C-alpha positions, -999 to 999 in steps of 0.1 A, spaced: 0 0 0 13 34 -9 21 54 23 5 87 13 -27 69 4 -27 52 38 -23 85 57 -50 101 36 -74 73 44 -64 74 81 -68 112 82 -103 109 67 -113 81 91 -101 102 121 -121 132 108 -153 114 101 -154 91 132 -144 118 157 -170 142 142 -198 116 144 -190 104 179 -186 140 192 -219 149 176 -237 121 194 -220 129 228 -228 166 224 -264 159 217 -267 140 249 -245 165 269 -264 196 257 -298 179 260 -309 186 225 -341 170 214 -367 172 187 -395 187 208 -419 211 192 -417 233 223 -387 255 216 -373 277 243 -344 302 244 -323 276 262 -329 252 233 -319 278 208 -287 287 228 -279 250 231 -283 246 193 -259 275 187 -234 261 211 -237 227 194 -229 242 160 -199 261 173 -187 231 191 -189 209 160 -169 236 142 -143 231 169 -143 194 164 -140 199 126 -109 222 130 -94 198 156 -98 170 130 -82 192 103 -53 198 126 -46 161 127 -30 166 93 3 163 112 1 125 107 15 132 72 48 140 89 51 102 91 60 103 54 95 113 66 115 82 75 132 99 104 98 106 121 83 73 110 112 52 124 110 70 159 81 56 179 78 87 201 79 112 173 54 92 154 31 91 184 33 129 187 22 134 151 -10 115 160 -17 128 196 1 160 204 -26 185 192 -56 166 208 -38 161 241 -28 198 242 -63 208 234 -78 186 261 -53 199 287 -59 235 278 -96 232 282 -94 214 315 -66 236 330 -82 267 316 -111 261 341 -87 254 370 -68 287 365 -99 308 363 -102 335 390 -136 322 401 -127 286 402 -154 262 414 -154 224 413 -186 225 392 -167 245 365 -140 218 364 -166 191 361 -185 210 334 -152 218 315 -141 182 317 -174 169 304 -173 193 275 -137 184 267 -146 147 270 -174 152 245 -152 171 220 -116 160 223 -116 124 238 -133 108 208 -107 124 185 -80 113 209 -93 77 211 -96 72 173 -62 88 167 -46 64 193 -63 34 176 -50 46 142 -15 51 156 -15 15 170 -27 2 137 0 21 119 27 8 142 15 -28 137 17 -24 100 52 -9 103 63 -39 124 49 -64 98 67 -45 71 36 -37 51 44 0 51 79 12 43 
């Protein structure tokens, strides 16, 4: 299999799966439903949902760093290869969670809310990226990608 085609397919899988899983988690987290009785809270939740999905989309676009594995020096180093898959999602997750901690009016409820939000948005992307990385390393060990 040609390596650039493999990374293109992997990148598309990461984008689509993380977007769909985040969408499902956010619908549950924001409590969006198909009721005919629409309130201002529902409208606000819908706007939040759209902006959050945009964030998920741009997070997925930032996973383009996996293409750095086309360089043999990065591909042959396990740690550098791992960073190309996970650095941006982990950094995003930590910045959301720690951003709540270092707020002046820090409350434990804010941390729980921020963690739930980060879990809905970033963790699906992080999980699928980790699975794709492990699959990539297994293919490298078997010699199917070189």
